[in-house]
Phi, psi and omega in degrees: 000137178232126172278150181279114179254133182295146184276323183260116183200152172263329182237129176287324185219137177233136176227129167276142187203150169255114189271151176204195178232151178248134176249123185230128176299148179281159174059030175067023184274159176291155180295320191289343178238022181259150177240348180236127185233144168271145176242136176217154176280140185210153162187148181301321187288319177286336171302314179298312186291340184296328178301311180294319184291321179289337179263012167100001177275145179286125185236142176233140179244131173255122184206197181212148185232156172270120184299129177078001182281133176294333176291320177299319179296318177301316181296314181299315180294321181294314181294325175297320178293339175270009175067033180253142171275133184239134174233127180181145179287150168259121182245147179301144180297321182082030177091175185301334181255023180266222184283154171203174175267147184297152173244134179244113183262110193233114170269118184289344185077168177198132178057238182282348180269115183284160178295153172226134183230133174235130178261129178246098190242015179299133178072016186297123184294330180296343178291347181260009180305136184213152176294341177295341180281348190222153174263096186291327177295322176293313185296310185272328184271306184277309179289309178091134179226130178284316184215135174248131178252122177250147176243142175297340177296317178286318182298333183254003188296321180197164175304325179294315182287332175299313178294323178302311181293323176300313181294323176297316180298319179295318179294318178299315179300316181300323186260010175077024176271132176292150181238128172249133184229112174267113190298318171047059181295134173228117185303319183294333178283329186273341186303124180081356182233022189303310183295314180301311184289327177300320179292318179297312182294323179296320180292317179295315179300326182294338179249007182267131175280339184231125176238135184231138177162165176271181183300320179297319179302312182294323180290310189280330179276322188249359176068029182272156178296145182295166182294146179283329180263131181241201178093171184257350182286159187300314182301320180293321179298316181294314179297321179297318179294319179298318177300316180300316183292326176301317179290320180296320180298322178292324181282331183230076186293343179288336184287131183250338186229132176232142182208152172205165176256160174240130182222126172244121186267112174277313172206177179300336185247006177217115179237158166254121195241128180215183182199155176229138177219135170244124177237116188066235178257004185259137177258142176228118185240129170254107179291145187304134175236150181293135173226145172281141186235120172275316179206117186285338186299126179099356180298319178296318176297322178298320176300311181299317180300316179291321178299315181291323176299313181297322177296314181295332178282352178081020180284169177290149182306328177302324179285333179301310184288327179292313181294320178297318177303315184289322178287331173295316177297322178300315183300327182284354177265001187243152178287332172285156178268027171221148178281144177236076183295137177289321180190174180296325181301320179298319180294314181294331175296323177296316179300320182282354182075025182259099179254022179289155180294141175249125180240000000 
């Protein structure tokens, strides 16, 4: 199966995102008893886009910054170092209690102690993202974008960002840009906005060629009936997801690609990692294989990033899920919550299980 990708474009991939920083204790320690922290720039959407940008595809980020903020400067420099083009307004902070960039407090876990993550998003400037900040006809029409990736995190962040994502999806559809939508359900984002967000997510899903999420995401974001197959064993999980996708396909006939990851946690540092992808009428399943984990945060984004890169390269769908599995595994070996592949060969070596030294 081949999706139709536009020939004339400046950007292979575009992501709207609310940027922030992640603080992580060193040496795998818990947050509450640590005194030394690593800081990194983060967002789910740029995590996804990093696979393409590090492997040489042109990527653009739409976001917003706090004017004069050292954190904003850190973010801009970091994204430039990831080879991404960034477009976004600088807005006044509005005093000490005004706007800021989000903080993500992340304990990576170790051994039998699982990770713990707390998001501190009060005053987040990205919650004010609006289509008024951007010229969509220029971006999608004149510059050109092959694929836009949307996250349910941005779509549900605020009423403003919900409308922002809707308008982006409509503009992408108008100009022949493919749309990828990772549902990314978060209960705290949906509380009190269930009806409103259900309508927003349904419209975006209706124009998306690619939908990503687990069974809970499809049920809670799109209101679909739960899977017929239950249980905790692998076969039941795969059958349950397939049942869910059959129902989703009937409700959203425009969607051509569905994907999710499979993860069995042995310990914080040892997982069994797999993936499922449906492209057209064909299923491609990677049954879970053991991977070593330095930090699990971002593994799912890494999978999506690799899958979209393989799609943009025009490879066969079987390669999409394989490359995505490997870039997801790659991300879990890094202190950043995004993968930084050196080249395609490194990724394929991970898929092949080849961890031998290269000289």
